[in-house]
C-alpha positions as CSV (number, residue, x, y, z in Angstrom):
1,X,104.1,137.1,106.6
2,X,107.9,137.0,106.9
3,X,108.4,133.5,105.6
4,X,106.2,134.0,102.6
5,X,108.2,137.2,101.6
6,X,111.5,135.3,101.9
7,X,110.2,132.5,99.8
8,X,108.8,134.8,97.1
9,X,112.2,136.4,96.9
10,X,113.9,133.0,96.7
11,X,111.5,131.9,93.9
12,X,112.4,135.0,91.9
13,X,116.1,134.6,92.5
14,X,115.8,130.9,91.6
15,X,114.0,131.6,88.4
16,X,116.7,134.1,87.4
17,X,119.5,131.8,88.3
18,X,118.2,129.0,86.0
19,X,117.0,131.2,83.2
20,X,120.5,132.2,82.1
21,X,123.0,130.0,80.4
22,X,124.9,128.7,83.4
23,X,128.6,128.1,82.9
24,X,129.7,125.0,84.7
25,X,133.3,124.3,85.8
26,X,135.1,121.5,87.5
27,X,134.9,121.4,91.2
28,X,137.6,123.5,92.8
29,X,138.3,125.4,89.6
30,X,139.1,129.1,90.0
31,X,138.5,129.8,86.3
32,X,137.3,133.4,86.0
33,X,137.4,133.5,82.2
34,X,134.8,135.3,80.2
35,X,131.5,133.5,80.1
36,X,129.7,136.0,77.9
37,X,126.8,134.8,75.9
38,X,125.9,135.9,72.4
39,X,124.2,139.0,73.7
40,X,127.3,140.1,75.5
41,X,125.9,139.3,79.0
42,X,128.2,137.6,81.4
43,X,126.9,134.6,83.4
44,X,128.2,133.3,86.6
45,X,129.9,129.9,87.0
46,X,127.3,128.2,89.1
47,X,129.4,125.2,89.7
48,X,132.1,127.2,91.4
49,X,129.9,127.3,94.5
50,X,129.5,123.5,94.7
51,X,132.0,122.0,97.1
52,X,133.0,118.4,96.2
53,X,134.9,117.9,99.5
54,X,136.5,114.7,98.5
55,X,133.4,113.2,96.9
56,X,134.1,110.4,94.4
57,X,132.7,107.2,93.0
58,X,129.1,106.2,92.6
59,X,126.3,107.2,95.0
60,X,123.1,105.0,94.9
61,X,119.8,106.5,96.0
62,X,116.1,105.8,95.3
63,X,112.6,106.7,96.4
64,X,110.1,109.5,95.7
65,X,109.2,110.0,92.1
66,X,107.7,113.3,93.2
67,X,111.1,114.9,93.3
68,X,112.6,113.2,90.2
69,X,112.5,116.4,88.1
70,X,114.3,118.3,90.9
71,X,116.8,115.5,91.4
72,X,117.5,115.5,87.6
73,X,118.2,119.2,87.7
74,X,120.4,118.9,90.7
75,X,122.4,116.0,89.4
76,X,123.1,117.9,86.1
77,X,124.6,120.8,88.0
78,X,126.4,118.7,90.5
79,X,128.0,116.3,88.0
80,X,129.3,119.2,86.0
81,X,131.2,120.4,89.0
82,X,132.2,117.2,90.7
83,X,133.3,115.1,87.8
84,X,134.6,112.2,89.8
85,X,131.1,111.4,91.1
86,X,128.2,109.5,89.5
87,X,124.9,109.8,91.3
88,X,122.2,107.2,90.4
89,X,118.7,108.1,91.6
90,X,116.0,105.5,90.9
91,X,112.4,107.0,91.3
92,X,110.9,103.8,92.6
93,X,108.4,105.5,94.9
94,X,108.7,106.5,98.6
95,X,107.8,103.1,100.0
96,X,110.3,101.2,97.9
97,X,113.0,103.9,98.5
98,X,112.7,103.5,102.3
99,X,112.8,99.7,102.0
100,X,116.0,99.9,100.0
101,X,117.6,102.3,102.4
102,X,116.7,100.1,105.4
103,X,118.2,97.2,103.7
104,X,121.5,99.1,103.2
105,X,121.2,99.2,99.5
106,X,121.3,103.0,99.1
107,X,123.1,106.0,100.7
108,X,119.9,108.0,101.1
109,X,116.2,107.7,100.2
110,X,113.7,110.2,99.0
111,X,110.2,110.0,100.7
112,X,107.2,112.3,100.5
113,X,106.2,111.1,104.0
114,X,108.2,111.3,107.2
115,X,109.5,108.0,108.7
116,X,107.2,106.0,110.9
117,X,108.5,105.1,114.4
118,X,108.9,101.5,113.4
119,X,111.0,102.5,110.4
120,X,113.2,104.7,112.6
121,X,113.7,101.7,114.9
122,X,114.6,99.4,112.0
123,X,117.1,102.0,110.7
124,X,119.3,101.4,113.7
125,X,120.4,98.1,112.0
126,X,121.9,100.0,109.1
127,X,122.9,103.3,110.8
128,X,125.5,101.9,113.2
129,X,125.4,103.9,116.4
130,X,122.7,106.2,115.0
131,X,119.3,106.2,113.3
132,X,117.6,107.5,110.1
133,X,116.4,111.1,110.1
134,X,114.1,113.2,107.8
135,X,115.6,116.2,106.0
136,X,112.9,118.3,104.2
137,X,114.4,119.3,100.9
138,X,111.7,119.8,98.2
139,X,108.2,121.3,98.5
140,X,105.4,121.7,96.1
141,X,101.7,121.3,95.2
142,X,100.0,118.1,94.5
143,X,98.2,119.1,91.3
144,X,94.9,117.4,90.2
145,X,95.2,117.0,86.5
146,X,92.1,116.4,84.3
147,X,91.2,115.7,80.7
148,X,87.6,117.0,80.0
149,X,87.0,118.2,76.4
150,X,85.9,121.8,76.3
151,X,86.7,122.5,79.9
152,X,89.8,124.7,80.4
153,X,89.0,125.9,83.9
154,X,87.7,123.5,86.5
155,X,87.0,124.1,90.2
156,X,86.5,121.3,92.7
157,X,86.4,121.2,96.5
158,X,87.6,118.5,98.9
159,X,84.2,116.8,99.2
160,X,83.8,116.5,95.4
161,X,87.3,115.2,95.0
162,X,86.7,112.7,97.7
163,X,83.6,111.4,96.1
164,X,85.2,111.3,92.6
165,X,88.1,109.2,93.9
166,X,85.8,107.0,95.9
167,X,83.7,106.2,92.8
168,X,80.6,108.0,94.2
169,X,80.6,110.7,91.5
170,X,81.1,109.0,88.2
171,X,80.1,111.5,85.5
172,X,81.5,114.9,84.6
173,X,78.1,116.5,84.4
174,X,77.2,115.5,88.0
175,X,75.2,118.2,89.8
176,X,77.9,118.6,92.5
177,X,80.5,119.5,89.8
178,X,78.0,121.8,88.0
179,X,77.3,123.7,91.2
180,X,81.1,124.5,91.5
181,X,81.4,125.4,87.8
182,X,78.1,127.2,86.7
183,X,79.7,128.6,83.6
184,X,81.4,125.5,82.3
185,X,80.0,123.3,79.5
186,X,80.4,120.0,81.3
187,X,80.0,117.0,79.0
188,X,78.0,113.8,79.6
189,X,81.2,111.9,80.0
190,X,82.3,109.1,82.4
191,X,84.9,110.0,84.9
192,X,88.1,107.9,84.7
193,X,89.8,108.3,88.1
194,X,93.4,107.1,88.3
195,X,95.5,106.4,91.4
196,X,99.0,105.2,92.1
197,X,99.6,101.4,91.9
198,X,102.8,101.7,93.9
199,X,103.4,102.8,97.5
200,X,103.6,106.5,97.3
201,X,104.1,109.5,99.6
202,X,102.1,111.5,97.1
203,X,99.1,109.2,97.8
204,X,99.7,109.5,101.5
205,X,99.6,113.3,101.4
206,X,96.7,113.4,98.9
207,X,94.6,111.2,101.2
208,X,95.7,113.2,104.3
209,X,94.2,116.2,102.6
210,X,91.0,114.4,101.7
211,X,90.6,113.1,105.3
212,X,91.4,116.5,106.8
213,X,89.2,118.6,104.5
214,X,86.4,116.2,103.7
215,X,86.0,113.9,106.7
216,X,82.4,113.1,106.0
217,X,83.2,111.9,102.5
218,X,86.6,110.2,102.9
219,X,86.5,107.3,105.4
220,X,89.9,105.8,104.6
221,X,93.0,106.2,106.7
222,X,95.8,108.1,104.9
223,X,98.4,105.7,103.6
224,X,101.1,105.2,100.9
225,X,98.9,102.5,99.4
226,X,95.6,103.3,97.8
227,X,92.6,102.2,99.9
228,X,89.5,103.6,98.2
229,X,87.1,101.7,96.0
230,X,87.2,101.5,92.2
231,X,89.3,103.6,89.9
232,X,92.2,102.6,87.8
233,X,95.9,102.6,88.6
234,X,99.2,103.5,87.0
235,X,102.9,103.3,88.1
236,X,104.5,106.5,89.4
237,X,103.6,110.2,88.9
238,X,104.7,110.0,85.3
239,X,102.4,107.1,84.6
240,X,99.4,109.0,86.1
241,X,100.2,112.1,84.1
242,X,100.4,110.0,80.9
243,X,97.0,108.5,81.5
244,X,95.4,111.9,82.1
245,X,97.0,113.2,78.8
246,X,95.8,110.2,76.8
247,X,92.4,109.3,78.3
248,X,89.3,111.5,77.7
249,X,87.5,111.9,81.0
250,X,90.6,111.1,83.1
251,X,91.5,112.7,86.4
252,X,94.4,112.0,88.7
253,X,96.9,113.5,91.2
254,X,100.6,114.2,90.8
255,X,103.2,116.8,91.5
256,X,102.9,120.1,89.6
257,X,106.1,119.3,87.7
258,X,104.3,116.5,85.9
259,X,101.4,118.7,84.8
260,X,102.9,119.6,81.4
261,X,102.3,119.1,77.7
262,X,98.9,120.7,77.9
263,X,97.6,119.0,81.1
264,X,95.0,121.2,82.8
265,X,94.9,121.4,86.6
266,X,92.0,121.9,89.0
267,X,91.7,125.0,91.2
268,X,90.6,124.1,94.7
269,X,87.8,125.7,96.6
270,X,88.8,126.3,100.1
271,X,87.5,128.5,102.9
272,X,89.1,131.4,101.2
273,X,87.0,133.7,99.0
274,X,88.5,132.6,95.7
275,X,89.5,129.1,94.4
276,X,93.2,128.5,94.6
277,X,95.3,127.4,91.7
278,X,98.1,124.8,91.9
279,X,101.1,127.1,91.6
280,X,104.5,127.1,93.3
281,X,103.9,130.4,95.0
282,X,100.5,129.2,96.4
283,X,102.1,126.0,97.6
284,X,104.9,128.0,99.3
285,X,102.2,130.0,101.1
286,X,100.9,126.8,102.7
287,X,104.3,125.2,103.4
288,X,105.4,128.3,105.2
289,X,102.9,127.5,107.9
290,X,104.4,124.1,108.5
291,X,106.0,123.4,111.9
292,X,108.9,121.1,112.7
293,X,107.6,118.1,114.8
294,X,110.7,115.9,114.6
295,X,112.9,115.4,117.6
296,X,116.6,115.6,117.9
297,X,118.2,115.9,114.5
298,X,115.0,114.8,112.7
299,X,113.3,117.6,110.9
300,X,109.9,116.1,110.0
301,X,107.2,118.7,109.4
302,X,103.5,118.9,110.2
303,X,101.6,120.4,107.2
304,X,98.3,122.3,107.3
305,X,96.0,120.6,104.8
306,X,93.1,123.0,105.5
307,X,94.5,126.5,105.2
308,X,92.0,129.3,105.0
309,X,94.3,132.1,103.9
310,X,93.8,133.6,100.5
311,X,96.1,132.0,97.9
312,X,97.2,129.1,100.1
313,X,97.0,125.9,98.1
314,X,95.8,123.1,100.4
315,X,97.3,120.0,98.7
316,X,101.0,120.2,99.3
317,X,103.8,117.7,100.1
318,X,107.3,117.9,101.3
319,X,109.9,115.4,100.1
320,X,112.5,114.4,102.6
321,X,115.9,113.0,102.0
322,X,116.3,110.2,104.5
323,X,119.9,109.5,105.8
324,X,121.6,108.2,108.9
325,X,122.6,110.9,111.4
326,X,125.4,108.6,112.5
327,X,126.8,105.4,111.0
328,X,126.8,106.3,107.3
329,X,129.0,104.1,105.2
330,X,132.5,105.5,105.3
331,X,133.1,105.1,101.5
332,X,130.0,107.1,100.6
333,X,129.8,109.6,103.4
334,X,131.9,112.4,101.8
335,X,129.8,112.2,98.6
336,X,126.5,112.0,100.5
337,X,127.3,115.1,102.5
338,X,128.7,117.0,99.5
339,X,125.6,116.3,97.4
340,X,123.1,117.0,100.2
341,X,125.0,120.2,101.1
342,X,124.6,121.3,97.5
343,X,120.8,120.6,97.1
344,X,120.2,122.3,100.5
345,X,122.2,125.4,99.5
346,X,120.8,128.6,98.2
347,X,121.9,127.7,94.7
348,X,120.3,124.2,94.9
349,X,117.1,125.5,96.4
350,X,117.1,128.2,93.7
351,X,116.6,125.6,91.0
352,X,113.4,124.4,92.4
353,X,111.0,127.1,91.1
354,X,112.0,126.6,87.5
355,X,111.4,122.9,87.9
356,X,107.9,123.4,89.3
357,X,108.7,123.0,93.0
358,X,108.8,125.2,96.0
359,X,111.9,125.8,98.1
360,X,111.9,125.0,101.7
361,X,111.4,128.0,104.0
362,X,114.6,129.8,105.2
363,X,114.2,128.9,108.8
364,X,113.8,125.2,108.1
365,X,116.4,124.9,105.4
366,X,119.0,126.6,107.7
367,X,118.4,123.8,110.2
368,X,118.8,121.2,107.4
369,X,122.2,122.6,106.4
370,X,123.4,122.5,110.0
371,X,122.2,118.9,110.3
372,X,124.0,117.8,107.1
373,X,127.3,119.3,108.3
374,X,127.1,117.1,111.4
375,X,126.4,113.8,109.6
376,X,128.9,111.1,110.4
């Protein structure tokens, strides 16, 4: 479909943009000097497209740990261009990030779940004359990482995942897992399932998937806090990934960007003919089917957790930057708009693929850019 073709093109361009040695210059610089690398190739000055627009001072933000690796990449590029700005992003988790924003402690928050109606109402206290809105900025798959000795390829479906994370399937050689992996040498090994200890939009989206795709096996309401029985917990996506890496028999969920240093990830059996791997492109195929359900300037999305198209990965999330549509603090508004404009730009979105994320579809990110320009 059209959106998927555009996103695949954006992924390729993004990968090419970050694979070269990017020459960064101060914001507003018109330096056109030779940036040739050792092989004689000339690279573009990526920072020349970043508009600082009067940005200065410190900008405090917090929230989603899912987007931390994307934020780190963005800040590195932005700070090289806008040298009078220091952006401090604290990956405290979506719930804590929203709380800090509603208390007026931060200029914007990152959340892997859209604002609830009561949170929008509360935001009117900090957004003078306005309210908080959701700006979708980062997409990507929720990978299920595992540590099972001797098993390099593992297929699970929603029902099996639901039973594993509800302590109903407790051993790796369980018949349900064997049925999905007839050629695997599954060991007689206890399953160590880990979930987030903090409030997390990743948990919210993961449990939305379980409820939508395995309603007979997952009886809990989706939420940022973990509700199921048993299991062990760890702080943040990085904490979960660390446990999977260290503990034999471990399994957990986290963003694809944390599935590194040898962590294997599950391919998910859907209604499609073949199991679907957790990749940026497969997540993009699912996110492209999302629809905007927010009203006014709010751009909250409705995701499809049960896609049946070939190559559409079902466990996806979108991270929103939450900001006031009106009533932003005057001293931080220029910097907030400048930074958000950059990360929503073609260059900013182009960095996402290399960092393990999916860019937001063109039709949606265009609306995000228009909304940012009107922040006040």
